[in-house]
LOTI-927769 format. One record per residue: residue number from 1; residue in three letters; z, y negated, x negated of N, C-alpha, C, CB in turn. Coordinates in steps of 0.2 Angstrom, whole numbers. Last residue first. Glycine has a CB too. Layout:
<pts>
PT   torba   numar      nz      ny      nx     caz     cay     cax      cz      cy      cx     cbz     cby     cbx
PT     NUM     ALA       Z       Y       X       Z       Y       X       Z       Y       X       Z       Y       X
...
</pts>
This chain:
<pts>
PT   torba   numar      nz      ny      nx     caz     cay     cax      cz      cy      cx     cbz     cby     cbx
PT     255     SER      24     -56     -46      22     -62     -46      23     -66     -40      16     -61     -48
PT     254     GLU      29     -43     -44      34     -47     -45      31     -55     -46      38     -44     -51
PT     253     LYS      17     -36     -42      22     -36     -37      27     -42     -37      24     -30     -36
PT     252     GLN      11     -37     -54       8     -40     -48      13     -41     -42       0     -36     -45
PT     251     ASP      20     -30     -62      19     -36     -63      16     -40     -57      15     -36     -69
PT     250     LYS      18     -16     -57      24     -20     -57      25     -28     -58      28     -17     -62
PT     249     SER       2     -16     -48       7     -14     -54      13     -18     -52       3     -17     -61
PT     248     LYS      -2     -10     -32       0     -16     -37       4     -13     -43       4     -21     -32
PT     247     SER     -11       5     -28      -4       1     -27      -5      -4     -33       2       6     -28
PT     246     LYS     -27       5     -22     -23       6     -27     -16       1     -27     -26       6     -34
PT     245     PRO     -32       9      -6     -31       4     -10     -26       6     -15     -29      -3      -7
PT     244     GLN     -38      26      -4     -34      21      -2     -33      15      -7     -28      24      -1
PT     243     ARG     -48      35      -9     -50      30      -4     -45      24      -3     -53      33       3
PT     242     ASN     -42      45     -16     -43      39     -19     -47      34     -15     -46      41     -25
PT     241     PRO     -40      55      -5     -35      52      -7     -36      44     -11     -31      57     -12
PT     240     VAL     -49      57       9     -50      57       2     -45      52      -1     -57      55       1
PT     239     PHE     -48      65      25     -45      60      20     -47      61      13     -38      60      20
PT     238     ASP     -51      73      35     -55      73      30     -54      67      25     -62      72      33
PT     237     THR     -35      81      41     -40      76      42     -46      76      35     -36      67      43
PT     236     HIS     -21      86      48     -27      87      44     -31      83      46     -29      93      46
PT     235     TRP      -9      82      56     -11      79      49     -17      80      46      -6      81      45
PT     234     GLY      -5      90      67      -8      82      67     -10      79      61      -3      78      70
PT     233     PRO       5     101      62       2      99      66       0      92      67       5     101      70
PT     232     MET       4     107      44       8     103      48       3     100      54      11      98      44
PT     231     GLU      -3     112      33      -5     115      40      -1     112      46      -3     123      40
PT     230     SER      -7     100      21      -3     105      24      -6     107      30       4     101      25
PT     229     ASN     -11      88      16     -16      94      15     -13     100      17     -17      94       8
PT     228     GLN      -3      79      19     -10      79      22     -14      85      22     -13      74      19
PT     227     ILE       9      83      12       9      83      19       2      83      22      13      78      22
PT     226     ALA       3      81      -1       5      88       1       5      88       9      11      90      -2
PT     225     ASN       3      67      -1      -4      71      -1      -2      79       1      -9      71      -9
PT     224     PHE      16      65      -1      12      62       4       5      66       5      11      55       2
PT     223     ILE      19      71     -13      23      73      -8      18      70      -2      32      70      -8
PT     222     ARG      12      62     -22      11      69     -21      14      72     -16      15      73     -25
PT     221     GLU      18      50     -20      11      50     -18       9      58     -18       6      46     -24
PT     220     PRO      30      52     -25      30      51     -18      23      51     -16      33      44     -16
PT     219     ILE      28      55     -39      30      59     -34      29      57     -27      37      59     -36
PT     218     HIS      24      44     -47      17      49     -45      21      53     -39      12      53     -51
PT     217     HIS      34      41     -56      32      36     -50      27      40     -46      30      28     -52
PT     216     ASP      48      49     -60      41      51     -60      38      47     -54      39      58     -59
PT     215     GLU      61      45     -59      59      50     -64      52      50     -65      61      56     -63
PT     214     HIS      60      35     -48      61      33     -55      60      38     -61      69      31     -55
PT     213     ARG      56      44     -38      51      39     -41      53      37     -48      49      33     -36
PT     212     LEU      69      50     -37      62      54     -39      58      49     -41      59      57     -33
PT     211     THR      76      39     -31      79      43     -39      72      46     -42      86      50     -38
PT     210     LYS      70      36     -21      70      30     -26      72      34     -32      75      23     -25
PT     209     LEU      73      48     -13      66      45     -15      66      41     -21      64      42      -9
PT     208     LEU      87      47     -12      84      53     -16      77      51     -18      85      61     -11
PT     207     GLU      88      35      -4      90      34     -10      87      40     -15      98      34     -10
PT     206     GLU      82      40       6      79      34       4      81      34      -3      81      27       8
PT     205     MET      90      50      11      84      52       9      80      47       5      81      54      13
PT     204     ASP     101      43      15     102      47       9      96      49       6     106      52      11
PT     203     HIS      96      36      26      98      33      21      97      37      15     104      30      22
PT     202     ARG      96      48      34      90      46      32      90      41      26      87      42      39
PT     201     LYS     109      51      37     106      55      32      99      52      29     104      61      36
PT     200     THR     117      34      37     114      40      41     110      44      35     108      37      46
PT     199     ILE     121      20      39     125      25      37     122      31      41     133      23      41
PT     198     GLY     112      10      42     112      12      37     116      18      34     113       6      33
PT     197     ASP     122       4      56     116       3      53     116       5      45     115      -5      54
PT     196     VAL     133       4      64     131      10      60     125      10      56     131      16      64
PT     195     PRO     133      -7      71     138      -6      66     138       0      61     144      -6      69
PT     194     CYS     119     -17      72     122     -11      74     127      -9      68     116      -6      75
PT     193     ASN     112     -29      70     119     -30      71     123     -23      73     121     -35      78
PT     192     ASN     101     -33      58     102     -27      62     110     -28      63      99     -19      59
PT     191     LYS      92     -48      57      98     -43      54     100     -39      60     104     -47      50
PT     190     LEU      74     -51      57      82     -51      61      86     -46      58      82     -49      70
PT     189     VAL      62     -60      50      66     -54      50      73     -55      53      65     -51      44
PT     188     PRO      50     -70      51      56     -71      53      61     -63      55      55     -75      59
PT     187     LEU      41     -69      35      41     -67      42      49     -67      44      38     -59      44
PT     186     GLN      35     -76      24      41     -78      27      42     -77      34      41     -84      25
PT     185     GLU      24     -70      17      22     -75      24      28     -77      28      18     -71      29
PT     184     LYS      30     -65       6      25     -70       5      23     -73      12      19     -67       3
PT     183     ASN      40     -56      13      42     -62       8      37     -68       8      43     -59       1
PT     182     THR      30     -47      18      35     -51      22      38     -57      19      39     -46      24
PT     181     TYR      23     -42       7      20     -47      12      24     -50      16      14     -43      16
PT     180     TYR      34     -35       0      30     -42      -3      27     -46       3      24     -39     -10
PT     179     VAL      37     -25       9      42     -31       8      39     -37       4      48     -28       3
PT     178     ILE      24     -19      10      27     -22      16      33     -27      14      30     -15      21
PT     177     GLU      25     -14      -4      20     -19      -1      20     -23       6      13     -15      -1
PT     176     ASN      35      -5      -3      35     -11      -7      31     -16      -5      34      -9     -14
PT     175     GLU      31       5       7      35       0       9      35      -6       4      41       2       9
PT     174     PRO      13       7       8      19       8       4      24       3       6      17       8      -3
PT     173     VAL       4      13      22       6       7      18      12       8      14       7       1      23
PT     172     TYR       0      24      29      -4      23      23      -1      18      18     -12      20      24
PT     171     ILE       6      20      42       8      27      37       5      28      30       5      33      41
PT     170     LEU       4      12      51       7       9      45       6      15      39      14       7      46
PT     169     PRO       1      16      63      -4      13      61      -2      12      52      -5       5      65
PT     168     ARG       5      27      74       9      25      68       3      23      63      14      31      65
PT     167     ILE       7      30      92       2      30      86       6      26      80      -5      25      88
PT     166     VAL       9      39     106      13      36     101       9      36      95      20      39      99
PT     165     THR       5      37     123       3      41     116       5      37     110      -5      42     116
PT     164     LEU      10      40     140      10      37     134       8      41     128      16      34     133
PT     163     SER      14      45     151       6      45     151       5      41     144       1      41     158
PT     162     SER      26      58     149      24      52     151      16      51     149      28      46     148
PT     161     ARG      30      70     143      33      67     149      31      60     152      40      66     148
PT     160     SER      23      72     131      22      76     138      25      73     144      24      83     137
PT     159     LEU      14      61     121      21      61     125      19      66     131      23      54     127
PT     158     GLU       5      64     108       5      63     115      12      65     118      -1      68     118
PT     157     THR       5      56      93      10      60      97       7      59     104      17      58      96
PT     156     VAL      -1      53      77      -3      51      83       1      57      88     -13      52      84
PT     155     PRO       5      56      64       2      51      66       0      47      72      -2      51      63
PT     154     GLN      20      66      67      12      65      67      10      58      68       9      69      73
PT     153     PHE      35      68      57      31      65      63      24      66      62      33      58      63
PT     152     THR      36      84      49      37      77      49      34      74      55      35      73      43
PT     151     ASN      41      99      40      39      95      46      41      88      45      41      97      51
PT     150     LEU      46     115      35      41     109      34      38     105      40      35     112      30
PT     149     ARG      64     118      35      57     118      38      52     113      35      57     117      46
PT     148     GLY      77     116      34      74     122      31      66     123      33      77     129      34
PT     147     GLU      84     106      38      82     112      43      79     117      41      79     109      48
PT     146     TYR      87      99      27      93      99      31      92     105      37      95      92      33
PT     145     LEU      76      98      18      83     100      15      88     101      21      86      95       9
PT     144     LEU      65      96      27      65     102      22      73     104      20      62     100      16
PT     143     SER      69      86      35      67      92      38      68      98      33      59      92      40
PT     142     LEU      70      76      25      76      77      30      75      84      32      76      72      36
PT     141     LEU      58      76      20      63      78      15      69      79      20      65      72       9
PT     140     PHE      50      71      31      48      77      28      54      79      24      42      76      25
PT     139     THR      56      57      31      57      63      38      55      69      35      53      62      45
PT     138     ASN      51      52      19      58      54      21      60      59      26      62      48      22
PT     137     ILE      38      53      22      41      57      16      47      58      17      40      54      10
PT     136     VAL      36      43      32      34      49      32      37      54      29      28      49      31
PT     135     ASP      42      31      26      46      34      32      44      42      33      45      31      38
PT     134     GLU      34      28      15      40      32      14      43      34      19      45      27      11
PT     133     LYS      24      23      24      22      29      21      28      32      18      16      27      16
PT     132     HIS      31      18      39      27      16      34      25      23      30      30      11      30
PT     131     HIS      31      15      57      34      19      51      28      18      46      34      27      53
PT     130     GLY      31       6      70      31       4      62      33       8      57      34      -2      61
PT     129     LEU      22      12      82      28      11      79      26      10      72      33      18      81
PT     128     ALA      13       8      98      13       8      90      21       7      88       8       2      87
PT     127     VAL       9      16     112      15      12     109      14      14     101      22      14     112
PT     126     LYS      -3      16     125      -1      18     119       5      13     116      -7      17     114
PT     125     ASN      -5      11     138      -6      18     138      -4      20     131     -13      20     139
PT     124     PHE       3       0     150       1       1     143       0       8     143       7      -2     138
PT     123     GLY       6      -5     163       1      -4     161      -2      -1     155      -2      -8     162
PT     122     ASP      20      -9     165      16     -14     163       8     -12     162      20     -16     158
PT     121     LEU      27       3     168      26      -2     173      21      -7     172      32      -6     174
PT     120     ALA      26       8     155      22      13     161      21       7     167      27      20     164
PT     119     LEU      34       0     149      28      -1     147      22       3     152      27       2     139
PT     118     GLN      46       3     155      43      -4     155      35      -3     154      48      -9     150
PT     117     ASN      48      16     150      48      14     158      45       8     158      55      13     160
PT     116     HIS      48      15     137      43      19     140      42      17     147      45      26     139
PT     115     LEU      60       8     134      53       5     132      49       7     136      51       7     127
PT     114     ALA      69      16     140      69       9     142      62       5     141      75       6     140
PT     113     GLY      68      26     132      67      28     138      66      21     141      73      31     142
PT     112     LYS      71      22     118      64      25     121      62      25     127      63      29     119
PT     111     ARG      84      19     121      79      14     119      73      16     121      79      14     111
PT     110     LEU      90      32     124      91      26     128      85      22     127      97      23     128
PT     109     SER      87      38     110      85      42     116      85      35     122      90      49     118
PT     108     ALA      95      29     101      87      30     100      84      33     108      85      36      94
PT     107     CYS     108      33     107     105      25     107      98      26     106     108      19     100
PT     106     LEU     109      46     104     109      45     111     105      37     112     118      45     114
PT     105     ALA     107      46      89     103      50      94     103      48     101     106      57      94
PT     104     CYS     119      38      85     111      36      84     106      40      89     108      37      77
PT     103     PRO     132      40      86     129      37      92     121      36      91     133      30      93
PT     102     HIS     144      49      84     138      49      81     132      46      87     137      57      78
PT     101     GLN     154      45      93     156      45      86     150      46      81     162      52      84
PT     100     GLU     154      35     107     151      40     103     153      40      96     144      40     104
PT      99     LYS     159      30     119     162      29     112     161      34     107     170      29     113
PT      98     ARG     157      28     132     157      34     128     159      35     122     151      36     129
PT      97     ILE     158      13     133     159      18     138     161      26     135     153      19     142
PT      96     ASP     154       7     121     161       4     124     163      11     130     159      -4     128
PT      95     PHE     144      14     115     149      12     112     156      11     114     148       8     109
PT      94     VAL     134      18     126     134      22     120     142      20     116     128      20     115
PT      93     ILE     135       7     136     135      14     138     137      18     131     127      16     140
PT      92     GLU     134      -5     128     140      -4     132     141       4     134     139      -7     138
PT      91     LYS     121      -3     122     127      -4     118     133      -2     122     128     -12     116
PT      90     ILE     114      -3     133     114       3     130     121       2     125     106       4     126
PT      89     GLN     109     -11     144     116     -11     144     117      -5     138     120      -9     151
PT      88     THR      94     -22     141      98     -16     143     106     -16     142      95      -9     139
PT      87     GLU      80     -30     143      87     -31     142      90     -25     145      89     -37     147
PT      86     ILE      66     -32     133      69     -28     138      76     -27     138      66     -22     138
PT      85     VAL      55     -46     130      62     -43     128      64     -39     134      67     -50     128
PT      84     THR      39     -47     125      43     -46     131      49     -43     128      39     -42     137
PT      83     TYR      24     -56     121      30     -54     119      35     -53     125      33     -60     114
PT      82     PRO       7     -59     116      11     -58     121      18     -54     120       8     -55     126
PT      81     ILE       2     -69     103       4     -62     104       9     -61     111       7     -60      98
PT      80     GLU       0     -80      96      -3     -79     102      -3     -71     104     -11     -82     102
PT      79     HIS       7     -84      86       1     -80      83      -2     -78      89       3     -73      79
PT      78     GLU      16     -92      91      12     -94      86       7     -90      85      15     -95      80
PT      77     ALA      23     -82      99      19     -88     102      15     -91      97      24     -93     105
PT      76     PHE      30     -75      88      24     -72      93      20     -77      96      27     -68      99
PT      75     PHE      38     -84      85      34     -81      80      28     -78      84      39     -75      76
PT      74     ASP      47     -86      96      43     -92      93      38     -89      88      49     -98      89
PT      73     LYS      51     -75      98      48     -79     102      43     -83     100      53     -82     105
PT      72     LEU      60     -73      86      54     -69      87      49     -72      93      56     -62      89
PT      71     PRO      68     -83      87      64     -84      81      59     -79      82      66     -82      75
PT      70     GLN      76     -79      98      71     -84      99      67     -85      94      74     -91     100
PT      69     TYR      85     -67      99      77     -66      99      73     -72      99      75     -61     105
PT      68     ASP     100     -64      94      96     -71      95      88     -69      94      97     -77      88
PT      67     MET     110     -51      99     105     -53      95     101     -59      97     100     -48      93
PT      66     GLY     120     -45     106     121     -52     105     116     -55     100     127     -54     105
PT      65     PHE     119     -31     106     123     -33     102     123     -40     101     121     -29      97
PT      64     GLY     110     -25     116     116     -27     119     121     -30     114     119     -22     123
PT      63     VAL      97     -19     114     102     -15     115     109     -18     118     104     -11     109
PT      62     SER      82     -24     119      88     -28     117      94     -23     119      89     -35     120
PT      61     VAL      67     -20     114      72     -17     118      79     -20     116      73     -10     118
PT      60     THR      52     -29     113      58     -28     110      64     -26     115      61     -33     106
PT      59     TYR      35     -29     111      40     -27     116      46     -26     111      37     -21     120
PT      58     ALA      18     -37     111      25     -34     107      30     -34     112      27     -38     100
PT      57     ALA       1     -30     113       7     -35     115      13     -32     110      10     -34     123
PT      56     MET     -17     -29     113     -10     -28     112      -5     -33     113      -9     -26     106
PT      55     THR     -32     -22     118     -28     -28     119     -21     -25     116     -27     -31     126
PT      54     PHE     -48     -16     111     -42     -15     114     -38     -21     114     -38     -11     111
PT      53     ARG     -64      -9     106     -60     -15     110     -54     -13     113     -65     -19     116
PT      52     GLU     -68      -3      92     -66      -1      99     -61      -7     101     -61       7      98
PT      51     LYS     -70     -11      80     -76      -8      85     -74      -7      91     -78      -2      82
PT      50     TYR     -60     -25      78     -61     -18      78     -66     -16      83     -56     -15      79
PT      49     PHE     -58     -39      79     -64     -38      76     -65     -29      77     -65     -41      68
PT      48     ARG     -46     -42      84     -51     -48      85     -58     -45      83     -49     -54      80
PT      47     GLU     -37     -33      82     -39     -33      89     -45     -38      90     -33     -35      94
PT      46     LEU     -33     -34      69     -37     -30      70     -40     -30      77     -33     -24      69
PT      45     CYS     -23     -45      71     -29     -46      68     -35     -41      69     -28     -46      60
PT      44     LYS     -14     -38      79     -17     -43      82     -24     -45      78     -12     -49      82
PT      43     LEU     -11     -28      69     -14     -25      75     -17     -32      79      -9     -21      80
PT      42     ALA      -4     -36      60     -10     -31      58     -14     -29      64      -8     -24      54
PT      41     LEU       8     -41      67       2     -44      65      -5     -42      62       4     -47      60
PT      40     ALA      14     -29      70      11     -32      76       6     -38      72      18     -36      80
PT      39     LEU      17     -23      57      13     -20      61      10     -24      67      17     -14      63
PT      38     VAL      26     -34      52      19     -33      50      15     -29      52      20     -31      44
PT      37     LEU      36     -30      62      33     -38      62      26     -37      59      38     -43      57
PT      36     SER      40     -17      60      37     -19      66      34     -26      66      42     -18      70
PT      35     ASP      45     -20      46      39     -16      47      36     -17      54      41      -8      47
PT      34     LYS      56     -29      46      50     -31      43      44     -26      45      51     -31      35
PT      33     GLY      64     -30      63      63     -28      56      57     -30      53      62     -22      56
PT      32     GLY      63     -31      76      64     -38      72      65     -35      65      71     -42      75
PT      31     SER      58     -20      83      65     -20      81      67     -27      79      67     -15      75
PT      30     VAL      44     -18      93      47     -22      89      55     -22      88      44     -29      90
PT      29     ALA      31      -8      97      39      -7      97      43     -12      92      40       1      96
PT      28     VAL      16     -15     103      21     -13      98      28     -14      99      18     -16      92
PT      27     ALA       5      -7     114      11     -10     114      15     -10     107      16      -8     120
PT      26     VAL     -11      -7     119      -6      -5     114      -1     -10     113      -8      -4     108
PT      25     ARG     -23      -1     130     -18      -7     128     -12      -5     125     -16      -9     134
PT      24     ASP     -40       4     126     -33       6     126     -29      -1     127     -31      10     118
PT      23     GLY     -54       0     127     -49       1     132     -42       2     132     -52       5     135
PT      22     SER     -58      12     113     -60       6     119     -56       7     126     -68       5     120
PT      21     ARG     -44      18     105     -51      19     108     -51      13     112     -52      25     113
PT      20     ILE     -35      22      90     -37      17      96     -43      19      98     -36      11      93
PT      19     MET     -34      32      81     -28      31      84     -29      26      90     -22      27      79
PT      18     SER     -40      42      73     -43      41      80     -37      37      84     -46      47      83
PT      17     TYR     -37      45      60     -33      48      65     -35      46      73     -26      47      64
PT      16     ASP     -45      36      52     -43      43      50     -41      48      56     -37      43      45
PT      15     ASP     -44      24      58     -50      27      59     -49      35      57     -55      24      54
PT      14     VAL     -30      21      56     -32      20      63     -39      24      64     -34      13      65
PT      13     ALA     -30      21      42     -27      25      46     -28      26      54     -21      24      45
PT      12     ARG     -40      10      40     -41      17      37     -36      22      41     -38      16      29
PT      11     ARG     -32       0      44     -40       1      48     -41       8      46     -47      -5      46
PT      10     VAL     -22      -2      36     -21      -1      44     -28       3      47     -20      -9      49
PT       9     TYR     -27      -5      24     -23       2      25     -23       4      32     -15       0      23
PT       8     SER     -34     -16      27     -38     -11      24     -34      -3      25     -40     -13      15
PT       7     LEU     -25     -24      31     -29     -22      36     -34     -16      33     -33     -29      38
PT       6     LEU     -18     -27      19     -15     -24      23     -19     -22      29     -11     -28      26
PT       5     ARG     -29     -34      12     -27     -28       9     -23     -24      15     -23     -30       3
PT       4     LYS     -29     -46      21     -36     -41      21     -34     -34      18     -43     -45      15
PT       3     THR     -17     -51      19     -19     -49      25     -26     -44      25     -20     -56      30
PT       2     ASP     -11     -46       2     -14     -50       7     -16     -47      14     -20     -53       4
PT       1     MET       3     -41      -7      -2     -38      -2      -5     -45       2       2     -32       3
</pts>
């Protein structure tokens, strides 16, 4: 996937769900993983020509696991993207003081709080998250199988407790194309130092989706289309499925 193809996905999502309007200040929440890095690059490109004029920057919440963010600082400086690392004591609170057996929910809540507080101080009104197409589907499967309801996160979410709006411009981008782009551009992906990384029900859903795709590679697209055609809040649009860029063949991906 080249930059033009990436922007095609992102611009379509932004247009379909009116994610960005003139005057917006958009902060990309950067974990250091492939998804948020790709999102930051895509929005920086979009910032240059999009009809709705906006500005963007990147932010990382440092949980406290001693990660070296210098590669990200260098990367964002090279691409002229303002970048801020928010220092916190979340690791100490969650793992050392409270010794949480299931720390993910509390850690996520504290990270969001630290990020949103800083963005409010810095005058941002939107925060962009790097959830891709498979994230939409995996969240839907989690809700269906473990909660018995039809639900997933929305493309655009107004946060009732703050002045921020959450947007997800990568929702049309398949994960395999993000991986391809990350490797092609040699993005400086950081390894997650969290001791419970990957040991979650979400990881189980990722494996389930891989199994379903192996049985029939059309299944993920059918689930995604069902989500868009459902009555779930925030997902209705006049979207036409065949407007999306076609996925690359296996040979193209491996070339």
